[in-house]
N, C-alpha and C positions, 0 to 999 in steps of 0.2 A: 429066712423067706425075703426080710427086706433090703436085703444086698442082694439078694437075685431077683426080684425085681427092679432094683435099682439100673445091675447089671445089663438086664432087657431094653432098660426104656434107653441107657445112652447109646445100648446097640442099635433100636429102633431108629435113633435122632439120627447115629453117624448112619447108615441108608437111605433113610431118609434126604442129608444132606450128599450122599453121593448119588442121588438118584437126581435132586434139583443140579449140581453140578454138570452132569449129564444133558438135562433140560433145558441148557442159558443158553446154545449156541443156535442162533436163525441163522441158516440158509438161504442167501435173497435169491433170485437167478433171476431172467431175463431169458425169451426167447421168441424168434421171429419162425414162425412154425409152419410157413412156406402154404402159405390157401388154404388157407382149415373151413374147405366150404363146406358147405349139405348140399344135399343130391333135388335139390324144390329148387324150380325155374320162379324167383320172387321178382317181376313186372317191374317193381321202381332200383334194381338195378341189373347190372352189368355182370348176370355170372350164367349167362346162358350155352356158357361152354362147360363149363358146373354143373350137368345135367349130364342124365345118361344118355339123353340122346342128342346131347352137344359134342362138339369136337374131338374135349377132352377123355369123352367115353363115362365120365364121372357118376356109376352107380353104388351099391350098399356097399357091394363086397370092395371097391378099392374104398371107398368111405371109411367104414369098419375097419381096414387095414392102416389106414392114416392112422387109426385113433389109437390103435394098439399098437402101433411104432411110436409116438408121440407120447405116450403114458410109461413104455418102453425108456424111451430116454431120460422124462422128467424123475420116474425112480429110479434113476440107475444114478444121479448125479451124487446122491450123499448115503451109501452104503450104510449106514447110522438109520438114516431116518429119511422121512419124507421133508421135499423144501418146506419152509412156513411162510416162502412169500413169493409167487411168482407172476414178474411181468407178461403177457403176448403182447404179440400184435401179428396181423392178418391170420384174425378170425373176423369169418360173415357175421356171425350174432348168437345172441346169451344162449339160446339150446345146441352149440355146435362147444363151446364153455361145458354146457350140460351134460352132454356128451360124451366128450373130453375126461373131467374130473370122475364121470359116473366106470370111467374103466379099470377093469379089477385089480389094476397096478396101486391105482388110486383113490379107491371112495373107499377106503376103513380111514383115508382122512379126515373124510368131510370136509372138504374142503367148500367154502364158499367166494360169490363172485361181486365183484364189483365192475360194473359194466354201462355204456354206452355206448346210443348208435351212432354213428359219425356223420357227417353227409356224404362220404367219398364216396364217388357215382362208382367204383365196381364194390363199395360195400364193403370191406374189409373195417376192422376197428381194432383198438387197444383194448386191456380187458389186466384186469389182475384177481389171480385169487390167491385165497388165505385159509390158513388154516386158524380156525376162528380162540383156538385156545392161544395162543401165541402171540396170534395179532387179535388187537378189539379192536373193531370196526368204528368208526366214526363219522364219516362222510365221504361222499367222491362228490364229482361234478367237472368238467367239461370246462375245457380251455378251444373255443375255438379259433379259425384260422380263419381271413378273408384276405384274399392278396388282393392291396388297391389297383393292380395294373390291372385283375382278370381275375373282374368279379363273380364268373362261370367256374374257373377250379377251382376243384370243391378237393382237397385232402384228409387226410387225418384229425381227428378230433386231439391236442395235448387232455390223457385220463391224467387227474392227481383224486391222490386218494389218501384222506387222516385215518390214523388208526395210533393205538396206545403196545408197547413192547413191554412185560413187564408190566411193573403196577404204575410206572409216573414215564416213562418216556411217550415222548411224540413224536412218530416221523412223517414226515410231509415226503409223501412219495409219487412222484409226476413219470406217467412210461407212454411214449411218447415214437413214432413212426411219423420219421420227415420225407418232403417227399422226394422223388427219386432223382438216377441219377441222369434220365432220359433226356435227350439231345444235347449230350456229354457234359463235364462238369463246371467249365466253365457258366456255360449256360442255363444249369438248373441251379448254382448254388446259389441266389439271389433269393430264389424258392426260400434255401434250408437257413439261408440269414435271416431272413423274414418271421421263421421260424422261433429262431436261436434269439427275437428280442423279444415274441410275446411271454416263453417262457423265463425269459432274465426275468423281466417284468413279476410275471408271479411270483418269482425265488425274489424278489427286491422286497414284494409285498408283505411275504411272508417275514426278511430276517427284519424290515423300520421293526414290527412289533415286537419281534425278540429278535436278536442278532447268535442270541445261543439253538436258536430252530434247528432241532437235526432232519437233514434231507436226504433223498435219496431219491437221483433221476437216473433213469432205467430208458432204453428203445435200441430200437436200427435210426441213425440218425440221417443211413449212406453220404456221413461223411464220416473222415477221419481224424483220431482225438487230432492234429494237427491240423487239421481244415480250418480256417478262415471262422466258420460259423462256432463252431466249439472253443476254436482257443483262444479266438479278438469276442465273436459277442458275445458269448453266453461263458465266458470268462469262464474255463475247466482248462485247467492247468496239471503238471505234475512238479508244485514249485513246494520241496519239502520244509523249506523254509518256514515260513509264516506261521504264525500267532495265532493271525484270523478267523475266527470263529464262522468268519461267514463267506470265507473263499470257497470256492471249489476245486475238487481234488481229482482229476481222472483214472479211475482205478486199471484203466485200459493201453492209458499212453505210453507208460514204459514196455508193453508187450507190443504193442506195437512200432517203437520205437527199433525192437528188438525183430523186427520179422516177423512176427508171427501176424494170424488173421482169425476173423470168425468166420472170414467169407470167400472166396475163391470164385475170382477173374478171368477167365480163359490162361491160371496159370500162376496170378498173378495175387496173394494176400492182401486183403481188405479188413480195417478194422471198421467197421462200419458200425458193429455194437459196443455199445459206451454203456458203462456204467460210474458212475459221478455223486461222489457224496461231499457233502459241506465237513468243513475243518470242525465244525463243532463235533464230527464221531472219529476222528483222529487227533485233535490232543489232549484226548485223559481225563475226559468233564465224567460227570458221575455217570451211569450205565450203560447202554449198548455201546459199543465204542469195534472202531474194526481199524484193517493195517493197512496201509499206503500199498503196500508189497500182495495185497489179499484177493485183487481180482481174476480171473478163474476163468480159460475156454472149456468146454467140455469136449474132448476128442474123444474120445473114445474106440478104438478099430471097426466093434461091432455096429456103431452109425457113418459110416466111412466108405465111402469107393474108391479103389485103386487102379489110379491109373497105366496106362502099360510104362510108365517110367519109377512106379513104385510109389509113388506120393498117392498120399491117402489125404482125401477133399471130401467136405460134408455129400452121400447121400441124398440126390435129391429125388423131390417125388414126379417134377416132370424135368424132362429140360427142352422149353419150346414147348411143342403139341406131343412130346415123343412122355409115353410115361414107364420113368423108369421103377417108380414103388420104392424108391428111397424116403427117409425122415424128415428131413428141411433139407434146403439152398443153404440154412444158412448153422454154424456150430451157436449152442446154449453160450448162452457165461454166467456168472456166479460170484458170490463171495459172501462171505460169513461174518455175522453180526456180533461181536464175544461181550459176555461180563462181566 
């Protein structure tokens, strides 16, 4: 009887161990969801177009269809389980995030929200949603961007979220949506350089306290990994030879070099969406780690538009004022943390 009980106990431990191993991977996603607006006209925002009577005829049917499609994408990235950490941009407010995580495909995860209203005149913000079982929220705050040369220009705040994965691993996550390329790359670049400087200061402040701090920077930068703001100012590159835990590595850098992208502009691929990690997440320290080649673009054909040439590009919701009823004009990007 004792022998039988001992065997049962050992079998239970093995099962628990296997279950634990299966739960150790953490999927980190970033997704520009392309103008996730509600249908309500908010007087303090430039959201008139996204109303039933507005130019885009943004009614409840279109809104609910968009929510359903976005939830499909997020639930399809990892076939085994829903992502634990998801950064979002181009969301109008906390209410639309609640509607998104309340969708049938996502609601079982019981996601929590980290979000703050930004001063962007269009009313679009950044946010982070997370599984509270695997990411223990500690705090969040924003980095407000004020351009000295154009004080009236309001852009998105950078969202900073700190939380724990595992028992002791602190993650410092920055969710970004940098100023657009409107007016051209050269004319608009100083705005993104300025934002990169503010982000770099925040990273430096964290690393001054703890050189081994684990940092994740995600977002739509409206710049590619090889552009000045990302590579030179933020100092995020693809150097695999460094052993400095404070250095930043762009998981999407090599993909861009190989001609891949998360956004397609007039037939050309751009890697505007970036995933950057501190070398402390790559250097074999204890706790959660990732790999230099971990960056991925989710581009399943179901979320694509196939043009006359047979090329697959992101199936967008709108093209100018024309409604296409797609998912987003960006592909989501992601990577996995493993223990």
